[in-house]
C-alpha positions as CSV (number, residue, x, y, z in Angstrom):
1,M,0.0,0.0,0.0
2,E,1.4,3.4,-1.0
3,S,2.1,5.7,1.9
4,K,-0.4,8.5,2.1
5,K,0.0,11.7,4.1
6,G,-1.6,11.3,7.4
7,P,-0.9,10.9,11.1
8,L,-1.1,7.1,11.1
9,P,1.5,4.7,9.7
10,R,0.7,2.7,6.6
11,L,-0.2,-0.9,7.0
12,N,2.6,-3.3,6.1
13,T,1.1,-5.9,3.8
14,Q,4.4,-7.4,2.8
15,D,6.8,-7.0,5.7
16,T,6.4,-7.6,9.4
17,D,3.0,-6.9,11.0
18,N,2.9,-3.4,12.3
19,S,-0.5,-3.4,13.9
20,D,0.9,-2.6,17.3
21,E,2.7,0.5,15.9
22,I,-0.6,1.6,14.3
23,I,-2.5,1.2,17.6
24,E,0.2,3.2,19.4
25,A,0.1,5.9,16.8
26,I,-3.7,6.1,17.3
27,S,-3.3,6.3,21.0
28,K,-0.8,9.2,20.7
29,F,-3.0,11.0,18.2
30,K,-6.0,10.6,20.5
31,D,-4.1,12.2,23.3
32,K,-3.6,15.4,21.3
33,H,-6.8,15.6,19.3
34,N,-10.5,15.7,20.0
35,E,-12.9,12.8,19.4
36,H,-14.0,14.0,15.9
37,E,-10.4,14.5,14.7
38,T,-9.4,11.1,16.1
39,E,-12.3,9.3,14.4
40,Q,-11.6,11.1,11.1
41,A,-8.0,10.2,11.1
42,I,-8.8,6.5,11.9
43,H,-11.6,6.5,9.3
44,N,-9.2,8.0,6.6
45,W,-6.6,5.3,7.4
46,Y,-9.2,2.6,7.4
47,D,-10.7,3.7,4.1
48,G,-7.3,3.4,2.4
49,C,-6.7,-0.1,3.7
50,D,-10.3,-1.2,3.0
51,E,-10.0,0.0,-0.6
52,M,-7.0,-2.3,-1.0
53,L,-8.8,-5.2,0.7
54,A,-11.8,-4.7,-1.6
55,A,-9.6,-4.5,-4.7
56,A,-7.8,-7.8,-3.9
57,I,-11.1,-9.6,-3.2
58,R,-12.7,-8.2,-6.3
59,E,-9.7,-9.2,-8.5
60,N,-9.7,-12.7,-7.2
61,I,-13.5,-13.1,-7.8
62,E,-13.1,-11.7,-11.4
63,M,-10.1,-13.9,-12.1
64,R,-11.9,-17.0,-10.8
65,D,-15.1,-16.2,-12.8
66,Q,-13.0,-15.5,-16.0
67,R,-11.0,-18.7,-15.6
68,E,-14.2,-20.8,-15.2
69,S,-15.7,-19.2,-18.3
70,T,-12.5,-19.7,-20.4
71,S,-12.2,-23.3,-19.4
72,Y,-15.7,-24.1,-20.4
73,H,-15.5,-22.3,-23.7
74,S,-12.2,-24.0,-24.6
75,Y,-13.8,-27.4,-24.0
76,E,-16.7,-26.4,-26.2
77,M,-14.4,-25.1,-29.0
78,C,-12.5,-28.4,-29.1
79,Q,-15.8,-30.4,-29.3
80,Q,-16.8,-28.4,-32.4
81,G,-14.2,-29.9,-34.6
82,V,-11.3,-27.5,-34.7
83,S,-7.9,-29.1,-35.4
84,Y,-6.0,-31.0,-32.8
85,K,-3.1,-28.5,-33.1
86,Q,-5.4,-25.6,-32.4
87,C,-6.8,-27.3,-29.4
88,Q,-3.3,-28.1,-28.1
89,E,-2.2,-24.5,-28.6
90,R,-5.3,-23.2,-26.9
91,R,-4.8,-25.6,-24.0
92,Q,-1.1,-24.6,-23.5
93,T,-2.1,-20.9,-23.5
94,E,-4.8,-21.7,-20.9
95,I,-2.3,-23.6,-18.7
96,R,0.2,-20.6,-18.7
97,G,-2.7,-18.2,-18.0
98,N,-4.0,-20.3,-15.2
99,R,-0.6,-20.5,-13.6
100,H,-0.2,-16.8,-13.7
101,D,-3.7,-16.3,-12.3
102,Q,-2.9,-18.7,-9.4
103,F,0.2,-16.6,-8.5
104,V,-1.9,-13.4,-8.6
105,M,-4.7,-15.0,-6.6
106,R,-2.2,-16.3,-4.0
107,D,-0.7,-12.9,-3.5
108,N,-4.2,-11.3,-3.3
109,G,-5.1,-13.9,-0.7
110,M,-2.0,-13.0,1.4
111,V,-2.9,-9.3,1.2
112,T,-6.5,-10.0,2.1
113,G,-5.5,-12.2,5.1
114,R,-3.0,-9.6,6.3
115,I,-5.5,-6.7,6.1
116,Q,-8.3,-8.7,7.8
117,Q,-6.0,-9.8,10.6
118,A,-4.7,-6.3,11.1
119,F,-8.2,-4.8,11.1
120,M,-9.3,-7.3,13.8
121,K,-6.2,-6.7,15.9
122,I,-6.4,-2.9,15.6
123,R,-10.2,-2.8,16.2
124,T,-9.6,-4.8,19.4
125,G,-6.5,-2.7,20.3
126,I,-8.2,0.7,20.1
127,S,-11.2,-0.5,22.1
128,R,-9.0,-0.2,25.2
129,Y,-8.9,3.5,24.5
130,N,-12.7,3.5,24.4
131,L,-12.7,3.9,20.6
132,H,-15.6,1.9,19.1
133,Y,-16.8,2.6,15.6
134,D,-19.7,0.9,13.8
135,W,-18.1,1.5,10.5
136,F,-14.9,-0.3,11.4
137,K,-15.8,-3.6,9.7
138,V,-13.8,-6.4,8.2
139,R,-14.8,-7.6,4.8
140,N,-15.2,-11.3,4.2
141,A,-12.8,-12.8,1.7
142,N,-15.6,-14.0,-0.5
143,G,-16.8,-10.5,-1.1
144,N,-20.1,-11.0,0.7
145,G,-20.7,-9.3,4.0
146,S,-18.4,-8.2,6.8
147,F,-18.0,-8.6,10.5
């Protein structure tokens, strides 16, 4: 996630988990700002991370749906009498594409898991400072609902 200007550290999605650092930064910000400013800072930080989470989930769903469609249509094409060579070439292309998609989906899954875990940890961590927000939800990885 690209660093944005703001009082809170960006969430590490690749390196070591920095949820504790983010919780500490929220605590320090809260000490010097009013409730509205604190909520706005947390909400802005949350929105940036949630956008990343939504994008990773959406991309995985789209890739899965596209792959399922492509596999079916390829089978249909080969059943309609195209040459064996064309079928083999198409199959090889699909295999390479599928392998690439699997890598992307794995990476998206890792980002999704990291953000979800950080959200849960941070939400729990800031509750000790009596910061409870109805909007601080964690999206489900299937794209349906949140908790």
